[in-house]
FILO-406360 format. One record per residue (C-alpha): residue number from 1; residue in three letters; x, y, z negated; chain. Coordinates in nm, 4 decimals, padded with zeros to 6 digits. Example, Ala and Ser with C-alpha at 12.3 -4.5 7.8 and 13.67 -1.06 7.14 Angstrom:
2
@k = 1, r = ALA, x = 01.2300, y = -00.4500, z = -00.7800, c = A
@k = 2, r = SER, x = 01.3670, y = -00.1060, z = -00.7140, c = A
END
This chain:
90
@k = 1, r = MET, x = -01.6660, y = -04.1957, z = -00.2134, c = A
@k = 2, r = ASP, x = -01.4393, y = -03.8942, z = -00.2553, c = A
@k = 3, r = GLN, x = -01.4174, y = -03.6707, z = 00.0536, c = A
@k = 4, r = ASP, x = -01.0401, y = -03.6216, z = 00.0206, c = A
@k = 5, r = GLU, x = -00.9527, y = -03.9910, z = 00.0345, c = A
@k = 6, r = PRO, x = -00.8481, y = -04.1358, z = 00.3709, c = A
@k = 7, r = ARG, x = -01.0961, y = -04.3781, z = 00.5248, c = A
@k = 8, r = GLY, x = -00.8496, y = -04.5966, z = 00.7087, c = A
@k = 9, r = GLU, x = -00.8259, y = -04.3903, z = 01.0286, c = A
@k = 10, r = VAL, x = -00.4959, y = -04.4239, z = 01.2059, c = A
@k = 11, r = VAL, x = -00.3552, y = -04.1095, z = 01.3638, c = A
@k = 12, r = ALA, x = -00.0633, y = -04.1280, z = 01.6069, c = A
@k = 13, r = SER, x = 00.2359, y = -03.9407, z = 01.4849, c = A
@k = 14, r = GLY, x = 00.4022, y = -03.6694, z = 01.6920, c = A
@k = 15, r = ALA, x = 00.7205, y = -03.8770, z = 01.7280, c = A
@k = 16, r = THR, x = 00.5309, y = -04.1652, z = 01.8901, c = A
@k = 17, r = ARG, x = 00.3604, y = -03.9262, z = 02.1270, c = A
@k = 18, r = GLU, x = 00.6937, y = -03.7654, z = 02.2209, c = A
@k = 19, r = LYS, x = 00.8475, y = -04.1032, z = 02.3120, c = A
@k = 20, r = LYS, x = 00.5727, y = -04.1639, z = 02.5682, c = A
@k = 21, r = ARG, x = 00.6402, y = -03.8340, z = 02.7436, c = A
@k = 22, r = GLY, x = 00.8824, y = -03.8335, z = 03.0304, c = A
@k = 23, r = ILE, x = 00.8929, y = -03.6666, z = 03.3674, c = A
@k = 24, r = ALA, x = 00.5285, y = -03.7594, z = 03.4245, c = A
@k = 25, r = GLY, x = 00.4385, y = -03.6031, z = 03.0915, c = A
@k = 26, r = PHE, x = 00.6173, y = -03.2829, z = 03.1870, c = A
@k = 27, r = PHE, x = 00.4364, y = -03.2491, z = 03.5208, c = A
@k = 28, r = GLY, x = 00.1139, y = -03.3636, z = 03.3568, c = A
@k = 29, r = SER, x = 00.1468, y = -03.0776, z = 03.1093, c = A
@k = 30, r = ILE, x = 00.1954, y = -02.8311, z = 03.3936, c = A
@k = 31, r = ALA, x = -00.1100, y = -02.9706, z = 03.5754, c = A
@k = 32, r = LEU, x = -00.3133, y = -02.9500, z = 03.2544, c = A
@k = 33, r = PHE, x = -00.2061, y = -02.5886, z = 03.2087, c = A
@k = 34, r = PHE, x = -00.3236, y = -02.4941, z = 03.5590, c = A
@k = 35, r = ARG, x = -00.6526, y = -02.6801, z = 03.5124, c = A
@k = 36, r = GLN, x = -00.7117, y = -02.4867, z = 03.1902, c = A
@k = 37, r = VAL, x = -00.6222, y = -02.1564, z = 03.3579, c = A
@k = 38, r = ILE, x = -00.8688, y = -02.2226, z = 03.6404, c = A
@k = 39, r = ALA, x = -01.1386, y = -02.3228, z = 03.3900, c = A
@k = 40, r = GLU, x = -01.0856, y = -01.9986, z = 03.1973, c = A
@k = 41, r = LEU, x = -01.0912, y = -01.7903, z = 03.5163, c = A
@k = 42, r = ARG, x = -01.4301, y = -01.9409, z = 03.6045, c = A
@k = 43, r = LYS, x = -01.5657, y = -01.8021, z = 03.2757, c = A
@k = 44, r = VAL, x = -01.4680, y = -01.4441, z = 03.3666, c = A
@k = 45, r = VAL, x = -01.7624, y = -01.2197, z = 03.4428, c = A
@k = 46, r = THR, x = -01.6882, y = -00.9365, z = 03.6866, c = A
@k = 47, r = PRO, x = -01.8363, y = -00.6076, z = 03.5635, c = A
@k = 48, r = THR, x = -02.0897, y = -00.4230, z = 03.7746, c = A
@k = 49, r = ARG, x = -02.0014, y = -00.0862, z = 03.9269, c = A
@k = 50, r = LYS, x = -02.1999, y = 00.0946, z = 03.6557, c = A
@k = 51, r = GLU, x = -02.0167, y = -00.0944, z = 03.3788, c = A
@k = 52, r = LEU, x = -01.6806, y = -00.0325, z = 03.5443, c = A
@k = 53, r = VAL, x = -01.7443, y = 00.3424, z = 03.5637, c = A
@k = 54, r = LYS, x = -01.8585, y = 00.3464, z = 03.2002, c = A
@k = 55, r = PHE, x = -01.5524, y = 00.1516, z = 03.0791, c = A
@k = 56, r = THR, x = -01.3186, y = 00.3758, z = 03.2791, c = A
@k = 57, r = ALA, x = -01.4787, y = 00.6894, z = 03.1330, c = A
@k = 58, r = VAL, x = -01.4447, y = 00.5516, z = 02.7788, c = A
@k = 59, r = VAL, x = -01.0761, y = 00.4738, z = 02.8337, c = A
@k = 60, r = LEU, x = -01.0041, y = 00.8171, z = 02.9824, c = A
@k = 61, r = VAL, x = -01.1813, y = 00.9957, z = 02.6964, c = A
@k = 62, r = PHE, x = -00.9897, y = 00.7876, z = 02.4415, c = A
@k = 63, r = VAL, x = -00.6581, y = 00.8657, z = 02.6130, c = A
@k = 64, r = LEU, x = -00.7398, y = 01.2386, z = 02.6147, c = A
@k = 65, r = ILE, x = -00.8239, y = 01.2295, z = 02.2440, c = A
@k = 66, r = VAL, x = -00.4983, y = 01.0506, z = 02.1593, c = A
@k = 67, r = MET, x = -00.3041, y = 01.2966, z = 02.3770, c = A
@k = 68, r = GLY, x = -00.4633, y = 01.5849, z = 02.1864, c = A
@k = 69, r = ILE, x = -00.3708, y = 01.4303, z = 01.8518, c = A
@k = 70, r = VAL, x = -00.0099, y = 01.3710, z = 01.9611, c = A
@k = 71, r = TYR, x = 00.0163, y = 01.7244, z = 02.1025, c = A
@k = 72, r = GLY, x = -00.1240, y = 01.8712, z = 01.7809, c = A
@k = 73, r = LEU, x = 00.1140, y = 01.6731, z = 01.5606, c = A
@k = 74, r = ASP, x = 00.4105, y = 01.7626, z = 01.7838, c = A
@k = 75, r = THR, x = 00.3230, y = 02.1315, z = 01.7637, c = A
@k = 76, r = LEU, x = 00.2748, y = 02.1103, z = 01.3861, c = A
@k = 77, r = PHE, x = 00.6082, y = 01.9332, z = 01.3309, c = A
@k = 78, r = ALA, x = 00.7881, y = 02.1816, z = 01.5581, c = A
@k = 79, r = TRP, x = 00.6402, y = 02.4717, z = 01.3605, c = A
@k = 80, r = VAL, x = 00.7311, y = 02.3119, z = 01.0245, c = A
@k = 81, r = THR, x = 01.0857, y = 02.2469, z = 01.1488, c = A
@k = 82, r = HIS, x = 01.1151, y = 02.6076, z = 01.2639, c = A
@k = 83, r = VAL, x = 00.9910, y = 02.7377, z = 00.9268, c = A
@k = 84, r = VAL, x = 01.2127, y = 02.5085, z = 00.7188, c = A
@k = 85, r = PHE, x = 01.5375, y = 02.5388, z = 00.9169, c = A
@k = 86, r = GLY, x = 01.4871, y = 02.8758, z = 01.0864, c = A
@k = 87, r = VAL, x = 01.6333, y = 02.9814, z = 01.4164, c = A
@k = 88, r = PRO, x = 02.0081, y = 02.9109, z = 01.4461, c = A
@k = 89, r = GLY, x = 02.2199, y = 03.2185, z = 01.5128, c = A
@k = 90, r = ALA, x = 01.9524, y = 03.4711, z = 01.4132, c = A
END
């Protein structure tokens, strides 16, 4: 039997599913959302103090590096602009 051929399974269409939804379906969707949020929050693992300090240090070092790159590029572009256009009124 070819794998791409349907085997007689019946799948409900989206239109049929939408007809069954009403006010109960709306509030059911909200309840489902909150159940899923709570289930995901239970999976969260709180970092230890050592991990938290390490993560904070990594973030601060990364921010300092990016600040240095931006400062260097800003200084370079200011210098290039000064060389190309000169000082007005001089």
